[in-house]
N, C-alpha and C positions, 0 to 999 in steps of 0.2 A: 627233366628233372621236376618239370612241373607236375607232369602228371602221376610222378613218386608222391608228391607232396598231396595231392590230392587224393589218391589212393590212401595214404595215411590217414587225413584228414576224416576221410569218410569211415575209415575204421574205427578213430577215436570218435565220433561222434555217434557211432553204433554202441560203444561201449558206453559212452554216456547215457544214453535210452536205456538201457540194461540196468545201467544202477539208479536210474531215476524210478524204473518200473519196480525193483526190489524194493526200495525205500517205500513205495505206497503198498506194497503186498505185506510188509514187515508189519502194520498197523491192522490187517484186515481181521477178524474174527473169525477161525475156523469154523465151520459149518457145524462140526460134532458139539462144539461147545454151546450151540442154541439149539438143543433138541434135548427134549425129557425122555426119560425112560429108555435110552441106549447103551445099558449096559451088556449087550450083545445076550441076554435071555429073554426067550419066549414068551410071552404073555400063557397062562394054563388054557386048555381047552375047556375045562369044566369051570362051574360055578363054584367060587371060596369062601367059606363061612366067615364073617366079619367077627374078628376075635378081639378087636382093640378098641370097640366102644368106651368113649371116656366114661367115667363115675364123677360127674361133675356133680357136686355139692355148693349147698347155698353158703355163702361168707359175707361176712360183714362189709357192707356199704353196698351191697346188693340190692335191686329194685324189682320186687316183685309185685307181677298183677296177678290178684286173687279176685276172682268171682264165684258166687255160692248161689247155687240154683236147686230149686225143689219144685214138687207136685204143688205144695203152696207158697208161691213166689211173694205173696203180702207176709207171709212167716219170714221169707230169706231176705226181705229187703232191709231190714237193720243192720245185717250183715255186708251190704253192699254200699253204705254210705258212701257220698263222693261219685258215683257210676254216674250221676247225673239223671239217673232216674227216681221219682217221686216216691217217697216212701209209701208204701202199700198198694204200687202200683201192680196189676196182673199181666203187665205187658211180656213180651217174649224176652223177660232178661235172661235167660238160661241159654239161649244159642249162643253155640260156643263155633269158633273158626277150627278150620282142620286141624291147626296147630295146639290145639287145645286150651286157647284162651278164649276171651271175650273182648270185643273193640270197644268198650265203654266199662272195664272191670277198675275199679279204683287202684293205686300203686301204692305199694309200702315198703319202707325203708328199712333195711336188718341194719341195726344201732351196733354200736362198739362191742356190746353184751352178747349178740347173737340173737336181740330180741325184735318182735314187729309189736306194733300197739294194735291190734286187732278190734273193731267194733264190738261190744258187747262183751267179748271175752276177756280182754284187756291184753297183757302180757303174752306173748307165745314165742317160747325159742325154737328158731328153726336153722341158726347156723349149724353146718354140718350135716344137716340130712340132704339127700335126692329130693328132687321135685315130687317124686311117686312119696316118700317119707314125710314130705312135708303136707301133701293131700293127705295121708292118712291121717296123720296127728290133726290137722283141723278137721277133717270130716269126724273123726272119735269125738272131737270138743263140742262140735255143733249137734250132735245127737242130743244132747242135754235142753238143746232149744228148739230144734226143728225136725220134723221127721223124714228121714231119706235124705240128707244133704249129699248136694253135687258140690264138689268142689274142684276148681280149674285153676291151674299155677302156671304162669310163664315169667320168666326172665324178661324185665322190661328195658335191661341196660346191658346187655349181653353182647359185649363191646369187645373190640378186637382192631388193634392199632397196627397197620403196615406200612414199615418204612422202605427207603432204600430204592433197588433199582426197579420200581413197577411205573407204570405210566400216570397212576393217580393214588400217590401216598397219602393216607387219610387212616382218621379212626371213625371205624363202621359199627352200625349196630343190627344186630341180626335178629330175626325173629326166631329161631330155632338154635336150641343149643346142641347139636350135633353137626358141627360145621368142620369141613375138613380144611386143609391148607388149599387144596386146589380150588374152593369154592371162594374161600378168601381171597387168594389171587385172582380170582377170576373178577370180584367186586372191586379190585385195586386197579382193573384194566389191563390185568397180565403183566408178565416181566418185561423190561426193555432187553435189546440186544445185549447190552453190557452186563446181565444179572450174572452173579455166579451160580449155576443150578445145583453144585455140589454144595455147596455151604449156605445156607440159608437156616438162619439163627432164629430160634423161638425162647422168649423172656417170658416165664410162668411164674406168678405168685399164690400161691395158695397157703393160707391159715398160717400167714406173716412168714412164708419162708420162700425165697427165691431160686428159682431152678432154670438151666440152661439147656437146650435141645439142638443138635444140628439135623438137618434134612438135608438128602441127596437126592435130588428131584432126579436126578439122572438115573437113578439104579429102580429097580421095580420093587425092591426091598422096603421102600418108602412105605408101601402101603400097611406094612407092620410095625413102624414106629409110633410109640405113644405120643408122639408129636403130630404123628398124619391129622388126627382130630384136634383142634384148638379147643381151649377152656376160654371161660368170660375173663377180660383182660389181658389177655396173652398180646404180646409185642412180638411182631414179626419182622425181621429187618434181613434184607436181600443187599448181600455186598455187591461191589462192583467186579468184573474181569480186569485184570491187568492192561488189557487192550484199551481199555476206557481212558487210561491216564495220558495216551499219547493222543489219543481222539480229542480230548478237551484243552489240552495247552493250548496257550494264546497263538496268534496265527505267526508271530515271528518266530517264536521257537519251534511250532510245527514245522517249519518249512526250514529251518536252520540245516538239518543234514542233508536236504536238498541244493541249499546255498551252495554251501561246502563243497559239495560235490561239482557243480558246477564251476566254481572258482578253481578247484583243482585241475578239472580238464581242461577250462581254458589256459591255464598256465602250462601244460603240456602242448596243447595245440600251438601257442605261441612260439615256447621251444624247440619245436621241429619246423616250422614254417619260417622262422627265420632266414 
């Protein structure tokens, strides 16, 4: 009789262990959910032409760093007021960085009318223009004052906000306007293990209109998405997977299923061994 009871107790204990293991595994994140570009399509063997480069235009409230250089830098100096270089200096004012701007260029705010207040020239409308078009516009205006002007323009407030399941959510400023969603996520420390890679939301505001786009990083089609390249002031939100709900509950509720199972098994054992 004792051996029979011990055999039943042993079997019930093994069943209890299996229940505990099953409960623990039910809260694990599948490996496939942690992977990017895993839609079972292979990457192409040949180089692909990039066709989705954004046509980023200057908007109100943008801040532009603008630097004017010329063979005669003394003549160009009045157009660089605020750069920290003395008027009439013949120093290397026109040396530019690889991104097309200068480290000491003055910054201009595009007002609500789409205008900047440029030295000597006065009000210039730049909203709605690309950086290249803005360069051409200022170059044409400057030819009335100096010979062979060279205009360098870059965004000084190309900001992107990244929220949700990343290790370092924040607002980031980038020196270049060709920023991909991958580069932005890298700046934010990459996604956490609870990030829903299939449902990344991009909120975009252009010319007073707000649009919403979704990116699926588990699909290789992401490279053709109009939201793969980000634009100034975009907000990126990474939703959490449903698995996070079980992982972030308080400790009591987290172990409630295990406690319940343990009580049930204990009751069975007591009823058998009486």
